Each structure stands twice: as structure tokens, then as C-alpha cells.
C-alpha positions in Angstrom: 13.5 162.2 -127.4 12.4 161.1 -124.0 13.7 162.8 -120.8 13.0 161.0 -117.5 13.9 161.7 -113.8 13.9 158.3 -112.2 13.8 157.7 -108.5 14.4 154.0 -107.8 15.3 152.1 -104.7 18.8 150.4 -104.7 18.1 147.3 -102.5 21.6 146.0 -102.9 23.5 149.2 -102.0 25.3 149.4 -105.4 25.4 153.2 -105.5 25.9 154.3 -101.9 27.2 151.1 -100.2 23.9 150.6 -98.5 20.2 150.4 -99.6 18.9 153.8 -100.5 16.8 155.8 -103.0 18.7 156.7 -106.2 17.8 159.7 -108.5 18.9 159.3 -112.1 18.3 161.7 -115.0 17.9 159.7 -118.2 17.7 160.9 -121.9 16.7 158.3 -124.5 16.9 159.3 -128.2 16.6 156.8 -131.0 17.5 154.0 -128.6 20.6 155.8 -127.3 20.6 155.9 -123.5 22.3 159.0 -121.9 22.6 159.5 -118.2 23.0 163.1 -117.0 24.1 164.6 -113.7 23.4 168.3 -113.2 25.2 169.8 -110.1 26.6 173.1 -109.0 29.9 171.3 -108.1 31.5 167.9 -108.5 34.2 166.2 -106.5 36.2 163.1 -107.2 33.9 161.0 -105.1 30.8 162.5 -106.9 32.3 161.1 -110.2 32.5 157.6 -108.7 28.9 157.9 -107.4 27.7 158.9 -110.8 29.5 156.0 -112.4 27.9 153.6 -109.9 24.5 155.1 -110.7 25.2 154.2 -114.4 26.0 150.6 -113.3 22.9 150.5 -111.2 20.7 151.7 -114.1 22.2 149.2 -116.5 21.6 146.3 -114.1 18.1 147.4 -113.0 16.8 148.1 -116.5 19.0 145.7 -118.5 20.0 148.5 -120.9 23.4 149.7 -121.7 24.3 153.4 -121.1 25.8 154.9 -124.2 26.9 158.2 -122.7 27.5 159.6 -119.2 27.3 163.4 -119.0 28.0 165.8 -116.2 26.9 169.4 -116.5 28.6 171.4 -113.8 30.3 174.8 -113.7 32.7 173.8 -110.8 34.5 170.5 -111.1 37.4 169.8 -108.7 40.6 169.4 -110.7 41.2 166.0 -109.0 37.9 164.7 -110.5 39.0 165.3 -114.1 41.2 162.2 -114.5 38.6 160.1 -112.7 35.9 161.3 -115.2 38.2 160.6 -118.1 39.0 157.1 -116.8 35.3 156.3 -116.3 34.2 157.7 -119.7 32.3 160.6 -118.2 31.9 163.7 -120.4 32.1 167.0 -118.5 30.5 170.3 -119.6 30.3 173.6 -117.7 26.9 174.5 -119.2 24.2 172.6 -121.0 24.6 174.6 -124.3 28.1 173.1 -124.6 26.9 169.5 -124.8 27.7 167.8 -128.1 24.7 166.6 -130.1 22.5 164.2 -128.3 
């Protein structure tokens, strides 16, 4: 398993709508690419940003993201259907994450 914290520059403004630095936590295990977002709270807009980070990663590295995981104890109830629609898994604590 390889765990990386990537800090890359988004020249095209894919993530934030303007060029800016993007931080992405990536886990690679047996060729499976997992993006992980660890935050104390997540809003609806945070879910969209995380999904755009996944798109940015896929385009920048030419690799498909297999899983998108959010680990967060406080997720706004309005963010839940957004996460479901975008295929983002939500866990309150890291020990709840299904096998990587």
C-alpha cells in the first residue's frame, strides 16, 4: 500500500474555478486508486469540490479513481444525497472504512 499527500497546481481551474494549489490524499493498493478527504466537517459544496479533485487527479495523472472516501464526523445532511449521487463513501471515523 502506498499513501501519498499530493500538492499539485491546477493551472486550468478545474477544482476551484481558478488556478490554484490542490491538496489530494491518495491511497494506492494493488493498482486500486482511492482518494480520501479527512475533514472535521463537510458541507454540500465540499462534496462537489472533492469530486472535482477526483476529476483533476484523473486528468492530471491519467489514472482512474476507484473509490472516493470522506472521513468526517460532522456531515451536513444536505451533503448526503450529493455524496450518494457522486459515488462518495462517507465514514464518521477511519476505523469504519471498509477494506481498502
